[in-house]
N, CA, C and O atoms as a Tinker XYZ file with bonds, in Angstrom:
   436  protein
     1  N    -23.773000  -46.277000   53.341000    73     2
     2  CA   -22.615000  -47.563000   53.237000    64     1     3
     3  C    -22.273000  -48.185000   54.826000    63     2     4     5
     4  O    -22.206000  -47.466000   55.823000    81     3
     5  N    -22.109000  -49.416000   54.825000    73     3     6
     6  CA   -21.958000  -49.644000   56.260000    64     5     7
     7  C    -20.707000  -50.179000   56.472000    63     6     8     9
     8  O    -20.379000  -51.006000   55.622000    81     7
     9  N    -19.776000  -49.924000   57.491000    73     7    10
    10  CA   -18.188000  -50.099000   58.029000    64     9    11
    11  C    -18.360000  -50.953000   59.184000    63    10    12    13
    12  O    -19.221000  -51.035000   60.060000    81    11
    13  N    -17.124000  -51.654000   58.885000    73    11    14
    14  CA   -16.908000  -52.942000   59.737000    64    13    15
    15  C    -15.413000  -52.140000   60.195000    63    14    16    17
    16  O    -14.600000  -51.726000   59.369000    81    15
    17  N    -15.281000  -52.044000   61.462000    73    15    18
    18  CA   -13.599000  -52.355000   61.792000    64    17    19
    19  C    -12.933000  -53.896000   62.032000    63    18    20    21
    20  O    -13.582000  -54.796000   62.565000    81    19
    21  N    -11.783000  -54.033000   61.641000    73    19    22
    22  CA   -11.353000  -55.465000   61.383000    64    21    23
    23  C     -9.719000  -55.144000   61.887000    63    22    24    25
    24  O     -9.017000  -54.152000   61.692000    81    23
    25  N     -9.381000  -56.725000   62.784000    73    23    26
    26  CA    -7.859000  -56.730000   62.626000    64    25    27
    27  C     -7.966000  -57.979000   62.182000    63    26    28    29
    28  O     -8.792000  -58.891000   62.225000    81    27
    29  N     -6.053000  -57.611000   61.387000    73    27    30
    30  CA    -5.542000  -59.411000   60.626000    64    29    31
    31  C     -4.138000  -59.697000   61.219000    63    30    32    33
    32  O     -3.090000  -59.079000   61.032000    81    31
    33  N     -4.372000  -60.750000   61.952000    73    31    34
    34  CA    -2.744000  -61.100000   62.396000    64    33    35
    35  C     -2.284000  -62.214000   61.619000    63    34    36    37
    36  O     -2.826000  -63.260000   61.262000    81    35
    37  N     -1.264000  -61.773000   61.465000    73    35    38
    38  CA    -0.497000  -62.957000   60.214000    64    37    39
    39  C      0.684000  -63.484000   60.694000    63    38    40    41
    40  O      1.583000  -62.759000   61.120000    81    39
    41  N      0.753000  -64.605000   60.663000    73    39    42
    42  CA     2.268000  -65.410000   61.881000    64    41    43
    43  C      3.158000  -65.514000   60.666000    63    42    44    45
    44  O      2.882000  -65.649000   59.474000    81    43
    45  N      4.701000  -65.378000   61.532000    73    43    46
    46  CA     5.184000  -65.996000   60.776000    64    45    47
    47  C      5.490000  -66.210000   59.041000    63    46    48    49
    48  O      5.774000  -67.247000   58.442000    81    47
    49  N      5.278000  -64.554000   58.422000    73    47    50
    50  CA     5.588000  -64.095000   56.894000    64    49    51
    51  C      6.865000  -65.122000   56.776000    63    50    52    53
    52  O      7.569000  -65.552000   57.690000    81    51
    53  N      6.939000  -65.364000   55.454000    73    51    54
    54  CA     8.018000  -65.888000   54.872000    64    53    55
    55  C      8.490000  -65.406000   53.418000    63    54    56    57
    56  O      8.180000  -64.326000   52.916000    81    55
    57  N      9.559000  -66.715000   52.633000    73    55    58
    58  CA     9.578000  -66.214000   51.179000    64    57    59
    59  C      8.730000  -66.359000   50.055000    63    58    60    61
    60  O      8.970000  -66.375000   48.848000    81    59
    61  N      7.255000  -66.505000   50.984000    73    59    62
    62  CA     6.174000  -66.794000   49.925000    64    61    63
    63  C      5.419000  -65.808000   50.423000    63    62    64    65
    64  O      5.235000  -65.413000   51.575000    81    63
    65  N      4.774000  -65.275000   48.777000    73    63    66
    66  CA     4.152000  -63.717000   49.286000    64    65    67
    67  C      2.837000  -64.781000   49.950000    63    66    68    69
    68  O      2.531000  -65.890000   49.511000    81    67
    69  N      1.933000  -63.732000   51.633000    73    67    70
    70  CA     1.042000  -63.867000   52.382000    64    69    71
    71  C      0.014000  -63.021000   51.603000    63    70    72    73
    72  O      0.417000  -61.902000   51.283000    81    71
    73  N     -1.229000  -63.349000   51.246000    73    71    74
    74  CA    -2.749000  -62.600000   51.390000    64    73    75
    75  C     -2.698000  -62.512000   52.928000    63    74    76    77
    76  O     -2.620000  -63.406000   53.770000    81    75
    77  N     -2.797000  -60.507000   53.106000    73    75    78
    78  CA    -3.528000  -60.472000   54.193000    64    77    79
    79  C     -4.864000  -59.798000   54.032000    63    78    80    81
    80  O     -5.528000  -59.828000   55.069000    81    79
    81  N     -5.352000  -59.287000   53.162000    73    79    82
    82  CA    -6.420000  -58.356000   52.737000    64    81    83
    83  C     -6.803000  -58.195000   51.574000    63    82    84    85
    84  O     -6.221000  -57.347000   50.897000    81    83
    85  N     -8.271000  -59.223000   50.799000    73    83    86
    86  CA    -8.602000  -58.964000   50.047000    64    85    87
    87  C    -10.032000  -58.639000   50.051000    63    86    88    89
    88  O    -10.754000  -59.377000   50.722000    81    87
    89  N    -10.706000  -57.398000   49.246000    73    87    90
    90  CA   -11.869000  -56.663000   48.870000    64    89    91
    91  C    -12.684000  -57.367000   47.534000    63    90    92    93
    92  O    -12.447000  -57.523000   46.336000    81    91
    93  N    -13.661000  -57.657000   48.376000    73    91    94
    94  CA   -15.171000  -58.707000   47.180000    64    93    95
    95  C    -15.266000  -57.159000   46.276000    63    94    96    97
    96  O    -14.901000  -55.996000   46.453000    81    95
    97  N    -16.042000  -58.012000   45.150000    73    95    98
    98  CA   -16.497000  -56.780000   44.023000    64    97    99
    99  C    -16.996000  -55.616000   44.595000    63    98   100   101
   100  O    -16.787000  -54.476000   44.179000    81    99
   101  N    -17.843000  -56.023000   45.825000    73    99   102
   102  CA   -18.636000  -54.744000   46.327000    64   101   103
   103  C    -18.826000  -54.144000   47.238000    63   102   104   105
   104  O    -19.806000  -53.583000   47.729000    81   103
   105  N    -17.219000  -54.343000   47.631000    73   103   106
   106  CA   -16.375000  -54.097000   49.175000    64   105   107
   107  C    -15.103000  -53.480000   49.064000    63   106   108   109
   108  O    -14.192000  -53.892000   48.346000    81   107
   109  N    -15.060000  -52.193000   50.005000    73   107   110
   110  CA   -13.964000  -51.174000   49.319000    64   109   111
   111  C    -13.020000  -51.841000   51.315000    63   110   112   113
   112  O    -13.604000  -52.419000   52.232000    81   111
   113  N    -12.129000  -51.586000   51.278000    73   111   114
   114  CA   -11.136000  -51.466000   52.814000    64   113   115
   115  C    -10.487000  -50.423000   52.852000    63   114   116   117
   116  O     -9.999000  -49.933000   51.834000    81   115
   117  N    -10.357000  -49.855000   54.131000    73   115   118
   118  CA    -9.441000  -48.569000   54.546000    64   117   119
   119  C     -8.447000  -49.197000   55.612000    63   118   120   121
   120  O     -8.825000  -49.377000   56.770000    81   119
   121  N     -6.927000  -49.588000   55.115000    73   119   122
   122  CA    -6.215000  -49.748000   56.316000    64   121   123
   123  C     -5.841000  -48.706000   56.784000    63   122   124   125
   124  O     -5.285000  -47.823000   56.132000    81   123
   125  N     -6.085000  -48.666000   57.937000    73   123   126
   126  CA    -5.432000  -47.695000   58.897000    64   125   127
   127  C     -4.000000  -48.100000   60.118000    63   126   128   129
   128  O     -3.492000  -47.289000   60.892000    81   127
   129  N     -3.735000  -49.114000   60.008000    73   127   130
   130  CA    -2.556000  -49.685000   60.340000    64   129   131
   131  C     -1.994000  -51.185000   60.222000    63   130   132   133
   132  O     -2.398000  -52.341000   60.345000    81   131
   133  N     -0.495000  -50.282000   59.821000    73   131   134
   134  CA    -0.382000  -51.781000   59.484000    64   133   135
   135  C      1.648000  -51.605000   60.536000    63   134   136   137
   136  O      2.520000  -50.737000   60.481000    81   135
   137  N      1.529000  -52.965000   61.337000    73   135   138
   138  CA     2.663000  -53.158000   62.046000    64   137   139
   139  C      3.689000  -54.815000   61.768000    63   138   140   141
   140  O      3.558000  -56.038000   61.711000    81   139
   141  N      4.436000  -54.001000   61.698000    73   139   142
   142  CA     5.658000  -54.869000   61.535000    64   141   143
   143  C      6.655000  -55.654000   62.128000    63   142   144   145
   144  O      7.801000  -55.224000   61.995000    81   143
   145  N      6.446000  -57.109000   62.995000    73   143   146
   146  CA     7.831000  -57.575000   63.819000    64   145   147
   147  C      8.318000  -58.337000   62.952000    63   146   148   149
   148  O      7.882000  -59.012000   62.020000    81   147
   149  N      9.716000  -58.032000   63.603000    73   147   150
   150  CA    11.008000  -58.354000   63.152000    64   149   151
   151  C     11.214000  -60.006000   63.791000    63   150   152   153
   152  O     12.091000  -59.912000   64.650000    81   151
   153  N     10.807000  -61.249000   63.706000    73   151   154
   154  CA    10.829000  -62.063000   64.964000    64   153   155
   155  C     12.270000  -62.974000   64.930000    63   154   156   157
   156  O     12.374000  -64.085000   65.451000    81   155
   157  N     13.212000  -62.359000   64.300000    73   155   158
   158  CA    14.571000  -63.160000   64.547000    64   157   159
   159  C     15.656000  -62.394000   64.443000    63   158   160   161
   160  O     15.506000  -61.217000   64.118000    81   159
   161  N     16.890000  -62.892000   64.687000    73   159   162
   162  CA    18.331000  -62.047000   65.150000    64   161   163
   163  C     18.790000  -61.639000   64.171000    63   162   164   165
   164  O     19.722000  -60.863000   64.383000    81   163
   165  N     18.504000  -61.850000   62.890000    73   163   166
   166  CA    19.154000  -60.804000   61.599000    64   165   167
   167  C     17.990000  -59.532000   61.250000    63   166   168   169
   168  O     16.886000  -59.289000   61.739000    81   167
   169  N     18.825000  -58.840000   60.134000    73   167   170
   170  CA    17.991000  -58.007000   59.420000    64   169   171
   171  C     16.981000  -58.541000   58.328000    63   170   172   173
   172  O     17.468000  -58.913000   57.261000    81   171
   173  N     16.013000  -58.589000   58.456000    73   171   174
   174  CA    15.108000  -59.078000   57.436000    64   173   175
   175  C     14.292000  -57.770000   56.598000    63   174   176   177
   176  O     13.805000  -56.737000   57.058000    81   175
   177  N     14.389000  -58.447000   54.719000    73   175   178
   178  CA    14.023000  -57.183000   54.382000    64   177   179
   179  C     12.417000  -57.090000   53.871000    63   178   180   181
   180  O     12.284000  -57.782000   52.862000    81   179
   181  N     11.311000  -56.513000   54.226000    73   179   182
   182  CA     9.763000  -56.626000   53.706000    64   181   183
   183  C      9.110000  -56.007000   52.262000    63   182   184   185
   184  O      9.488000  -54.951000   51.756000    81   183
   185  N      8.362000  -56.629000   51.871000    73   183   186
   186  CA     8.106000  -56.146000   50.736000    64   185   187
   187  C      6.697000  -55.546000   51.099000    63   186   188   189
   188  O      6.536000  -55.685000   52.312000    81   187
   189  N      6.060000  -55.185000   50.753000    73   187   190
   190  CA     4.059000  -54.725000   51.102000    64   189   191
   191  C      3.876000  -54.563000   49.040000    63   190   192   193
   192  O      4.433000  -53.768000   48.283000    81   191
   193  N      3.045000  -55.499000   48.786000    73   191   194
   194  CA     2.357000  -55.264000   47.568000    64   193   195
   195  C      0.821000  -55.237000   47.157000    63   194   196   197
   196  O      0.154000  -56.160000   47.624000    81   195
   197  N      0.207000  -54.379000   46.408000    73   195   198
   198  CA    -0.731000  -54.216000   45.966000    64   197   199
   199  C     -1.618000  -55.214000   44.935000    63   198   200   201
   200  O     -0.635000  -55.730000   44.402000    81   199
   201  N     -2.265000  -55.579000   44.557000    73   199   202
   202  CA    -2.794000  -56.137000   43.252000    64   201   203
   203  C     -3.860000  -55.469000   42.785000    63   202   204   205
   204  O     -4.212000  -54.949000   43.844000    81   203
   205  N     -4.744000  -55.042000   41.880000    73   203   206
   206  CA    -6.000000  -54.768000   41.541000    64   205   207
   207  C     -6.551000  -55.678000   40.816000    63   206   208   209
   208  O     -6.027000  -56.765000   40.569000    81   207
   209  N     -7.879000  -55.229000   40.336000    73   207   210
   210  CA    -8.532000  -56.492000   39.384000    64   209   211
   211  C     -8.394000  -56.834000   38.551000    63   210   212   213
   212  O     -8.792000  -57.907000   38.097000    81   211
   213  N     -7.579000  -55.773000   37.905000    73   211   214
   214  CA    -6.808000  -56.280000   36.556000    64   213   215
   215  C     -5.631000  -56.950000   36.365000    63   214   216   217
   216  O     -5.252000  -57.320000   35.254000    81   215
   217  N     -4.979000  -57.141000   37.472000    73   215   218
   218  CA    -3.967000  -58.360000   37.656000    64   217   219
   219  C     -2.403000  -57.207000   37.541000    63   218   220   221
   220  O     -1.360000  -57.570000   36.997000    81   219
   221  N     -2.612000  -55.810000   38.197000    73   219   222
   222  CA    -1.385000  -54.486000   37.973000    64   221   223
   223  C     -1.513000  -55.147000   39.653000    63   222   224   225
   224  O     -2.422000  -55.356000   40.457000    81   223
   225  N      0.332000  -55.354000   39.588000    73   223   226
   226  CA     0.716000  -55.010000   40.902000    64   225   227
   227  C      1.492000  -53.744000   41.380000    63   226   228   229
   228  O      2.172000  -53.213000   40.502000    81   227
   229  N      1.508000  -53.280000   42.375000    73   227   230
   230  CA     2.170000  -52.426000   42.698000    64   229   231
   231  C      3.195000  -52.466000   44.041000    63   230   232   233
   232  O      2.935000  -53.345000   44.863000    81   231
   233  N      4.370000  -51.555000   44.332000    73   231   234
   234  CA     4.734000  -51.496000   45.134000    64   233   235
   235  C      4.077000  -51.084000   46.623000    63   234   236   237
   236  O      3.342000  -50.263000   46.073000    81   235
   237  N      3.756000  -50.967000   47.865000    73   235   238
   238  CA     3.437000  -50.353000   48.797000    64   237   239
   239  C      4.693000  -50.131000   49.573000    63   238   240   241
   240  O      4.743000  -48.920000   49.794000    81   239
   241  N      5.398000  -50.537000   49.925000    73   239   242
   242  CA     7.222000  -50.345000   50.460000    64   241   243
   243  C      7.684000  -52.063000   49.838000    63   242   244   245
   244  O      7.195000  -53.189000   49.931000    81   243
   245  N      8.789000  -51.496000   49.247000    73   243   246
   246  CA     9.738000  -52.588000   48.910000    64   245   247
   247  C     11.043000  -52.305000   49.393000    63   246   248   249
   248  O     11.640000  -51.250000   49.607000    81   247
   249  N     11.523000  -54.243000   49.586000    73   247   250
   250  CA    12.249000  -54.333000   50.469000    64   249   251
   251  C     12.875000  -53.019000   51.471000    63   250   252   253
   252  O     13.873000  -52.310000   51.343000    81   251
   253  N     11.686000  -53.077000   52.607000    73   251   254
   254  CA    11.768000  -52.025000   53.926000    64   253   255
   255  C     13.126000  -52.615000   54.778000    63   254   256   257
   256  O     13.178000  -53.831000   54.958000    81   255
   257  N     13.924000  -51.987000   55.158000    73   255   258
   258  CA    14.479000  -53.070000   56.361000    64   257   259
   259  C     13.942000  -52.671000   57.800000    63   258   260   261
   260  O     13.566000  -51.598000   58.271000    81   259
   261  N     14.081000  -54.269000   58.442000    73   259   262
   262  CA    13.605000  -54.448000   60.128000    64   261   263
   263  C     14.798000  -54.708000   60.774000    63   262   264   265
   264  O     15.190000  -55.823000   60.428000    81   263
   265  N     15.526000  -54.199000   61.531000    73   263   266
   266  CA    16.479000  -54.569000   62.369000    64   265   267
   267  C     16.043000  -55.967000   62.661000    63   266   268   269
   268  O     15.107000  -56.571000   62.136000    81   267
   269  N     17.041000  -56.473000   63.771000    73   267   270
   270  CA    16.987000  -57.753000   64.775000    64   269   271
   271  C     15.887000  -57.165000   65.469000    63   270   272   273
   272  O     15.739000  -55.944000   65.511000    81   271
   273  N     14.920000  -58.168000   66.149000    73   271   274
   274  CA    14.000000  -58.225000   66.908000    64   273   275
   275  C     13.337000  -56.895000   66.995000    63   274   276   277
   276  O     12.773000  -56.836000   68.087000    81   275
   277  N     13.165000  -55.801000   66.307000    73   275   278
   278  CA    12.571000  -54.797000   66.277000    64   277   279
   279  C     11.267000  -54.750000   65.707000    63   278   280   281
   280  O     10.833000  -55.813000   65.264000    81   279
   281  N     10.551000  -53.728000   65.629000    73   279   282
   282  CA     9.210000  -53.643000   65.093000    64   281   283
   283  C      8.787000  -52.234000   64.180000    63   282   284   285
   284  O      9.429000  -51.203000   64.384000    81   283
   285  N      7.777000  -52.249000   63.259000    73   283   286
   286  CA     8.235000  -51.229000   62.416000    64   285   287
   287  C      7.092000  -50.960000   61.815000    63   286   288   289
   288  O      6.569000  -51.755000   61.034000    81   287
   289  N      6.411000  -49.408000   62.224000    73   287   290
   290  CA     5.000000  -49.092000   61.773000    64   289   291
   291  C      4.969000  -48.618000   60.387000    63   290   292   293
   292  O      5.278000  -47.483000   60.023000    81   291
   293  N      4.345000  -50.119000   59.231000    73   291   294
   294  CA     4.578000  -49.281000   57.615000    64   293   295
   295  C      3.520000  -48.164000   57.709000    63   294   296   297
   296  O      3.840000  -47.212000   56.998000    81   295
   297  N      2.291000  -47.975000   58.404000    73   295   298
   298  CA     1.227000  -47.377000   58.406000    64   297   299
   299  C      1.288000  -46.479000   59.261000    63   298   300   301
   300  O      1.915000  -47.036000   60.162000    81   299
   301  N      1.048000  -45.386000   59.626000    73   299   302
   302  CA     0.929000  -44.790000   60.767000    64   301   303
   303  C      0.218000  -43.317000   61.036000    63   302   304   305
   304  O     -0.734000  -43.316000   60.256000    81   303
   305  N      0.218000  -42.653000   61.420000    73   303   306
   306  CA     0.364000  -41.442000   62.005000    64   305   307
   307  C     -0.966000  -40.366000   61.252000    63   306   308   309
   308  O     -0.974000  -39.146000   61.092000    81   307
   309  N     -1.929000  -41.338000   60.932000    73   307   310
   310  CA    -3.145000  -40.473000   60.334000    64   309   311
   311  C     -3.307000  -40.959000   58.949000    63   310   312   313
   312  O     -4.311000  -40.675000   58.297000    81   311
   313  N     -2.301000  -41.718000   58.461000    73   311   314
   314  CA    -1.968000  -42.038000   57.403000    64   313   315
   315  C     -2.686000  -43.328000   56.731000    63   314   316   317
   316  O     -2.285000  -44.313000   57.350000    81   315
   317  N     -3.775000  -43.788000   55.498000    73   315   318
   318  CA    -4.748000  -44.049000   55.112000    64   317   319
   319  C     -3.746000  -44.971000   53.813000    63   318   320   321
   320  O     -2.719000  -44.629000   53.226000    81   319
   321  N     -4.449000  -46.036000   53.734000    73   319   322
   322  CA    -4.482000  -46.939000   52.277000    64   321   323
   323  C     -5.831000  -47.578000   51.955000    63   322   324   325
   324  O     -6.299000  -48.428000   52.713000    81   323
   325  N     -6.555000  -47.135000   50.697000    73   323   326
   326  CA    -7.419000  -47.133000   50.139000    64   325   327
   327  C     -7.307000  -48.504000   49.296000    63   326   328   329
   328  O     -6.675000  -48.360000   48.249000    81   327
   329  N     -7.850000  -49.953000   49.569000    73   327   330
   330  CA    -8.179000  -50.410000   48.442000    64   329   331
   331  C     -9.845000  -50.747000   48.521000    63   330   332   333
   332  O    -10.732000  -51.022000   49.329000    81   331
   333  N     -9.573000  -50.488000   46.896000    73   331   334
   334  CA   -11.019000  -50.675000   45.996000    64   333   335
   335  C    -11.122000  -51.905000   45.794000    63   334   336   337
   336  O    -10.228000  -52.751000   45.784000    81   335
   337  N    -12.617000  -52.061000   45.570000    73   335   338
   338  CA   -13.079000  -53.608000   45.271000    64   337   339
   339  C    -12.074000  -54.192000   44.137000    63   338   340   341
   340  O    -11.444000  -53.682000   43.210000    81   339
   341  N    -12.242000  -55.646000   44.708000    73   339   342
   342  CA   -10.972000  -56.957000   44.113000    64   341   343
   343  C     -9.856000  -56.063000   44.086000    63   342   344   345
   344  O     -9.244000  -55.664000   43.095000    81   343
   345  N     -9.645000  -55.770000   45.412000    73   343   346
   346  CA    -7.692000  -55.451000   45.483000    64   345   347
   347  C     -7.530000  -56.473000   46.366000    63   346   348   349
   348  O     -8.564000  -56.913000   46.868000    81   347
   349  N     -6.333000  -57.035000   46.730000    73   347   350
   350  CA    -5.359000  -57.994000   47.247000    64   349   351
   351  C     -4.225000  -57.092000   47.996000    63   350   352   353
   352  O     -3.313000  -56.616000   47.319000    81   351
   353  N     -4.294000  -56.862000   49.412000    73   351   354
   354  CA    -2.759000  -56.870000   49.822000    64   353   355
   355  C     -1.898000  -58.164000   50.189000    63   354   356   357
   356  O     -2.376000  -59.264000   50.464000    81   355
   357  N     -0.662000  -57.863000   50.148000    73   355   358
   358  CA     0.108000  -59.400000   49.950000    64   357   359
   359  C      1.555000  -58.924000   50.728000    63   358   360   361
   360  O      2.064000  -57.859000   50.378000    81   359
   361  N      1.985000  -59.473000   51.436000    73   359   362
   362  CA     3.145000  -59.744000   52.337000    64   361   363
   363  C      4.316000  -60.760000   51.972000    63   362   364   365
   364  O      4.003000  -61.849000   51.490000    81   363
   365  N      5.834000  -60.398000   52.216000    73   363   366
   366  CA     6.385000  -60.943000   52.105000    64   365   367
   367  C      8.053000  -61.101000   52.428000    63   366   368   369
   368  O      8.491000  -59.971000   52.643000    81   367
   369  N      8.590000  -61.614000   52.481000    73   367   370
   370  CA     9.950000  -61.557000   53.283000    64   369   371
   371  C     10.946000  -62.183000   52.627000    63   370   372   373
   372  O     10.823000  -63.186000   51.923000    81   371
   373  N     12.300000  -61.363000   52.951000    73   371   374
   374  CA    13.562000  -62.356000   52.228000    64   373   375
   375  C     14.048000  -63.142000   53.260000    63   374   376   377
   376  O     15.251000  -63.386000   53.364000    81   375
   377  N     13.205000  -63.562000   54.037000    73   375   378
   378  CA    13.648000  -65.008000   55.390000    64   377   379
   379  C     12.597000  -65.625000   55.591000    63   378   380   381
   380  O     11.535000  -65.003000   55.614000    81   379
   381  N     12.630000  -66.782000   55.756000    73   379   382
   382  CA    11.730000  -67.996000   56.433000    64   381   383
   383  C     11.218000  -67.571000   57.786000    63   382   384   385
   384  O     11.817000  -67.559000   58.861000    81   383
   385  N      9.912000  -67.205000   57.484000    73   383   386
   386  CA     9.002000  -67.383000   59.206000    64   385   387
   387  C      9.667000  -65.895000   59.752000    63   386   388   389
   388  O     10.502000  -66.239000   60.589000    81   387
   389  N      9.669000  -65.174000   59.706000    73   387   390
   390  CA    11.008000  -63.923000   60.151000    64   389   391
   391  C      9.720000  -62.444000   60.322000    63   390   392   393
   392  O      9.866000  -61.326000   60.818000    81   391
   393  N      8.500000  -63.113000   59.655000    73   391   394
   394  CA     8.350000  -61.487000   60.490000    64   393   395
   395  C      6.238000  -61.604000   61.034000    63   394   396   397
   396  O      5.568000  -62.550000   60.620000    81   395
   397  N      5.849000  -60.917000   61.591000    73   395   398
   398  CA     4.858000  -61.052000   62.280000    64   397   399
   399  C      3.841000  -59.899000   61.898000    63   398   400   401
   400  O      4.087000  -59.012000   62.715000    81   399
   401  N      2.957000  -59.523000   61.178000    73   399   402
   402  CA     2.160000  -58.375000   60.785000    64   401   403
   403  C      0.677000  -58.308000   61.647000    63   402   404   405
   404  O      0.189000  -59.406000   61.916000    81   403
   405  N      0.166000  -57.472000   61.954000    73   403   406
   406  CA    -0.902000  -56.867000   62.200000    64   405   407
   407  C     -1.507000  -55.555000   61.403000    63   406   408   409
   408  O     -0.799000  -54.633000   60.998000    81   407
   409  N     -2.428000  -55.602000   61.302000    73   407   410
   410  CA    -3.221000  -55.278000   60.309000    64   409   411
   411  C     -4.632000  -54.355000   61.233000    63   410   412   413
   412  O     -5.384000  -54.892000   62.046000    81   411
   413  N     -4.666000  -53.076000   60.865000    73   411   414
   414  CA    -6.466000  -52.445000   61.312000    64   413   415
   415  C     -7.013000  -51.888000   60.204000    63   414   416   417
   416  O     -6.440000  -50.975000   59.609000    81   415
   417  N     -7.971000  -52.295000   59.888000    73   415   418
   418  CA    -8.584000  -51.766000   58.775000    64   417   419
   419  C    -10.100000  -51.404000   58.785000    63   418   420   421
   420  O    -10.654000  -52.147000   59.595000    81   419
   421  N    -11.207000  -50.336000   58.054000    73   419   422
   422  CA   -12.568000  -50.588000   57.658000    64   421   423
   423  C    -12.873000  -51.170000   56.607000    63   422   424   425
   424  O    -12.624000  -50.597000   55.547000    81   423
   425  N    -13.415000  -52.297000   56.600000    73   423   426
   426  CA   -14.674000  -52.735000   55.636000    64   425   427
   427  C    -15.517000  -51.854000   55.605000    63   426   428   429
   428  O    -16.103000  -51.356000   56.566000    81   427
   429  N    -15.634000  -51.590000   54.405000    73   427   430
   430  CA   -16.598000  -51.090000   53.837000    64   429   431
   431  C    -17.779000  -51.375000   52.508000    63   430   432   433
   432  O    -17.541000  -51.193000   51.314000    81   431
   433  N    -18.577000  -51.674000   52.871000    73   431   434
   434  CA   -20.192000  -52.406000   52.250000    64   433   435
   435  C    -20.622000  -51.424000   51.987000    63   434   436
   436  O    -21.752000  -51.355000   51.505000    81   435
């Protein structure tokens, strides 16, 4: 199995869910880190969901509070999140253009 380390940067996450990572039928991804930054002067709430190949949606984080102008490590300290083939990871906020996200992951083919 070959693996490739990658980063994804997502700017201005708002009220419409944004696809962050999607795995192909023969690919897995191990999420190594998720950092969220609140860009505005108000508290925002972020939700991270995972969708699998059978259209099941589950919450990784639901309505996590990000204080004004702050940063949160949503995945850190040795914790890992595995995305199986044909999974998707989405981000959404309760405020328009309010969050930036940086993900680090290993893609395994």
